[in-house]
ZADRENGU-711301 format. One record per residue: residue in one letter; x, y, z of N, C-alpha, C, O in turn. Coordinates in Angstrom, 2 decimals. Example, Ala and Ser with C-alpha at 12.3 -4.5 7.8 and 13.67 -1.06 7.14 Angstrom:
REM ZADRENGU-711301
R  residuo      nc1      nc2      nc3     cac1     cac2     cac3      cc1      cc2      cc3      oc1      oc2      oc3
R        a    13.19    -5.69     7.80    12.30    -4.50     7.80    13.20    -3.30     7.80    14.24    -3.32     8.46
R        s    12.85    -2.25     7.08    13.67    -1.06     7.14    12.90     0.03     7.87    13.41     1.14     8.04
END
This chain:
REM ZADRENGU-711301
R  residuo      nc1      nc2      nc3     cac1     cac2     cac3      cc1      cc2      cc3      oc1      oc2      oc3
R        m    29.55   -45.13    -1.32    29.17   -44.61    -0.03    29.45   -43.12    -0.04    30.51   -42.67    -0.48
R        m    28.51   -42.36     0.46    28.63   -40.91     0.44    28.96   -40.42     1.85    28.29   -40.77     2.82
R        n    29.98   -39.62     1.94    30.36   -39.02     3.22    29.73   -37.64     3.33    29.82   -36.82     2.41
R        t    29.11   -37.40     4.44    28.54   -36.08     4.68    29.11   -35.53     5.97    29.27   -36.25     6.95
R        a    29.40   -34.26     5.96    29.94   -33.60     7.14    28.81   -32.89     7.88    27.98   -32.21     7.28
R        v    28.79   -33.07     9.16    27.80   -32.41    10.00    28.54   -31.41    10.85    29.46   -31.75    11.59
R        r    28.12   -30.16    10.75    28.78   -29.11    11.51    28.03   -28.90    12.81    26.82   -28.65    12.82
R        k    28.74   -29.00    13.89    28.14   -28.78    15.19    28.65   -27.46    15.74    29.77   -27.04    15.44
R        g    27.83   -26.82    16.53    28.25   -25.58    17.15    27.41   -24.41    16.70    26.33   -24.57    16.13
R        s    27.93   -23.24    16.96    27.16   -22.03    16.69    27.36   -21.57    15.25    28.25   -22.03    14.54
R        v    26.50   -20.65    14.85    26.57   -20.07    13.53    27.67   -19.02    13.52    27.87   -18.30    14.50
R        s    28.39   -18.94    12.40    29.49   -17.99    12.32    28.97   -16.55    12.29    27.81   -16.30    11.98
R        t    29.84   -15.62    12.62    29.49   -14.21    12.62    29.10   -13.73    11.23    28.18   -12.93    11.08
R        t    29.79   -14.21    10.21    29.48   -13.82     8.84    28.07   -14.24     8.46    27.34   -13.47     7.84
R        e    27.69   -15.45     8.81    26.34   -15.93     8.51    25.29   -15.11     9.24    24.22   -14.82     8.69
R        t    25.58   -14.74    10.48    24.65   -13.93    11.26    24.47   -12.55    10.64    23.35   -12.06    10.53
R        v    25.57   -11.94    10.23    25.52   -10.61     9.61    24.77   -10.66     8.28    23.97    -9.78     7.99
R        l    25.03   -11.69     7.48    24.34   -11.81     6.20    22.84   -12.02     6.39    22.03   -11.46     5.65
R        a    22.46   -12.81     7.37    21.04   -13.02     7.65    20.39   -11.73     8.12    19.27   -11.42     7.71
R        a    21.06   -10.97     8.96    20.53    -9.70     9.45    20.38    -8.69     8.31    19.37    -7.99     8.23
R        l    21.37    -8.61     7.44    21.28    -7.69     6.30    20.15    -8.09     5.36    19.42    -7.23     4.86
R        g    20.00    -9.38     5.12    18.90    -9.85     4.28    17.54    -9.50     4.86    16.64    -9.09     4.14
R        a    17.41    -9.67     6.18    16.15    -9.34     6.84    15.87    -7.84     6.77    14.73    -7.43     6.56
R        m    16.90    -7.03     6.95    16.71    -5.58     6.87    16.33    -5.14     5.46    15.47    -4.29     5.30
R        l    16.97    -5.71     4.45    16.63    -5.37     3.06    15.20    -5.78     2.73    14.47    -5.01     2.09
R        l    14.80    -6.97     3.14    13.44    -7.41     2.89    12.43    -6.52     3.61    11.42    -6.13     3.02
R        g    12.70    -6.20     4.87    11.81    -5.34     5.63    11.69    -3.96     5.03    10.60    -3.40     4.96
R        t    12.81    -3.40     4.60    12.80    -2.08     3.98    12.00    -2.10     2.68    11.22    -1.18     2.41
R        f    12.20    -3.13     1.89    11.44    -3.24     0.64     9.95    -3.35     0.92     9.13    -2.70     0.28
R        l     9.59    -4.18     1.89     8.17    -4.35     2.20     7.55    -3.05     2.71     6.44    -2.70     2.32
R        l     8.27    -2.35     3.56     7.73    -1.12     4.12     7.57    -0.05     3.05     6.49     0.54     2.93
R        f     8.61     0.21     2.29     8.55     1.29     1.31     7.95     0.85    -0.03     7.29     1.63    -0.70
R        g     8.18    -0.41    -0.41     7.61    -0.91    -1.65     6.10    -0.93    -1.62     5.44    -0.56    -2.59
R        v     5.55    -1.37    -0.51     4.09    -1.39    -0.37     3.59    -0.03     0.12     2.49     0.39    -0.25
R        g     4.37     0.64     0.95     3.95     1.93     1.51     3.73     2.99     0.45     2.84     3.83     0.58
R        f     4.54     2.98    -0.58     4.42     3.97    -1.64     3.86     3.39    -2.92     3.97     4.00    -3.98
R        a     3.25     2.22    -2.84     2.68     1.58    -4.02     1.50     2.40    -4.53     0.73     2.95    -3.74
R        q     1.37     2.46    -5.82     0.31     3.24    -6.43    -1.02     2.50    -6.53    -2.07     3.11    -6.31
R        p    -1.03     1.21    -6.87    -2.34     0.54    -7.00    -3.11     0.56    -5.68    -2.54     0.31    -4.61
R        q    -4.35     0.86    -5.76    -5.20     0.98    -4.57    -5.30    -0.33    -3.81    -5.42    -0.32    -2.58
R        v    -5.26    -1.45    -4.50    -5.36    -2.76    -3.84    -4.19    -2.97    -2.89    -4.37    -3.43    -1.76
R        l    -2.98    -2.64    -3.35    -1.80    -2.78    -2.48    -1.87    -1.82    -1.31    -1.53    -2.18    -0.18
R        h    -2.31    -0.61    -1.57    -2.43     0.37    -0.50    -3.42    -0.10     0.56    -3.14    -0.02     1.75
R        d    -4.56    -0.58     0.12    -5.58    -1.04     1.06    -5.12    -2.28     1.84    -5.46    -2.43     3.01
R        a    -4.36    -3.17     1.19    -3.90    -4.39     1.85    -2.96    -4.09     3.00    -2.94    -4.82     3.99
R        a    -2.18    -3.04     2.89    -1.19    -2.73     3.93    -1.60    -1.55     4.80    -0.82    -1.12     5.65
R        h    -2.77    -1.01     4.61    -3.19     0.22     5.27    -3.15     0.13     6.79    -2.53     0.98     7.43
R        d    -3.79    -0.86     7.37    -3.84    -0.98     8.83    -2.46    -1.24     9.42    -2.13    -0.72    10.49
R        g    -1.67    -2.04     8.74    -0.31    -2.31     9.23     0.55    -1.07     9.27     1.31    -0.86    10.21
R        r     0.41    -0.24     8.25     1.20     0.99     8.25     0.78     1.92     9.36     1.62     2.53    10.01
R        h    -0.50     2.03     9.60    -0.96     2.91    10.67    -0.55     2.38    12.04    -0.27     3.17    12.94
R        s    -0.51     1.07    12.22    -0.11     0.52    13.52     1.35     0.80    13.82     1.75     0.83    14.99
R        f     2.16     1.02    12.79     3.57     1.37    12.99     3.83     2.86    12.79     4.98     3.28    12.68
R        a     2.78     3.66    12.75     2.85     5.11    12.58     3.52     5.52    11.27     4.20     6.54    11.20
R        f     3.33     4.72    10.23     3.86     5.03     8.90     2.82     5.84     8.15     1.71     5.37     7.93
R        p     3.16     7.06     7.77     2.15     7.90     7.09     1.88     7.40     5.68     2.80     7.10     4.92
R        c     0.62     7.31     5.34     0.28     6.89     3.99    -0.69     7.85     3.31    -0.95     7.72     2.12
R        h    -1.22     8.81     4.05    -2.08     9.82     3.43    -2.17    11.02     4.32    -2.84    11.99     3.98
END
């Protein structure tokens, strides 16, 4: 028989901070990784999104 523990309640502060940092790192990579990408296909794929957020691309 396998015992499993179920945690009830809110998420800890550490988990919240780690999730927020992960989201910020991913967002930063997506913004700058695609924003400064050299291949024209990547540039064109993100072109409208960058302009909607006032991110200069040319």
